[in-house]
N, C-alpha and C positions, 0 to 999 in steps of 0.2 A: 345811640351809642356815642360815647364821648370820653375824653380823658379828664380826670380831675387830678389836681396836684398842687402843690407838693404836700403830701400827707406823710408825716414821719420820714421826710427826705426821700419819698418815693412817689411816682405817679401811678394812678390807678385807672383801669378801664372800667367804665360804668355802663352796664346794660340794664334796661328796665323793660320788662314785658308789658306791652301796651294794654293787654286785657286784664291781667291779674295784678299789675303794678309790682310784681316781684322783682326786687333788685338783685343783680349779680355784680360783684366787684372782683376784679382780678388785679393783683399787684403786678405792675409792669417794670418795677425796679429802675425807673427813669429811662427805660428803653422803649421809645414809642415808634420804632421803625415798623415798616410793613411786615417784615419777617416775624418780629416778636408779637405783633398784633395777630397775625395768622396763627401763631402757636397758642396764644391765649384763647382765641376763638375756637381752635380745634379742641381744646380742653373743655370749653363750655358745650360744644357739640357732643363730646363724649358723654357729658353728664345729662344733657337735656334734649339732644337731637338738634338737627338744623332748623333754623328759623325760616319762615317763608319770606320775610322782609326784614331788612335792617335799615334804620334811618340814622344818618350821621351828617355832620357838617362837611364842608368841602376841604377839610384838612388833607395835606399830602399823604399821610399813611392810609387814609380811608379810600383814596382815589388812585392809588398806585397800581402799576401793572400786576404786582403780586396779589394785591387784594382783589382785583378784577378777575384774576385766575381763580382765586378762592371762591368768589361769589358764583362763578360758573360751575366749579367743581361740585358745590353743594346746592346748586339751583336756587340761589338766594337773590331776591329782587332787592337791589340796593337803591335807596332813595336818598338824595342829598337835599339839604335844606337851603333856603335862600341865604346868600352871603350877608353878613352883618345883621342877621335877625336871629339871635340866639333863642328866642321864644319858640321858634318853629322846630327846634330840636327836641321838642317834647319834654319829658320829665327829667332827662339828664341835664 
């Protein structure tokens, strides 16, 4: 999971399923705070169910207190990638 931007003056949350390579893109409207990230992931969970594992970089929204509470709520294993090594963030 990672942010891409600016696309049409908006940032997007990109999620890619590791097994099927199915992409999910959520419009974040330039709001990449932990609260808006939780809201976007709640919507994805409503559609597809919770993921067992999420991989992200070490960006502040992904490692915030709110996100750690979110990971615990849905029993999601959060894995962070090596700093300054974008290739380890997988397909995103």
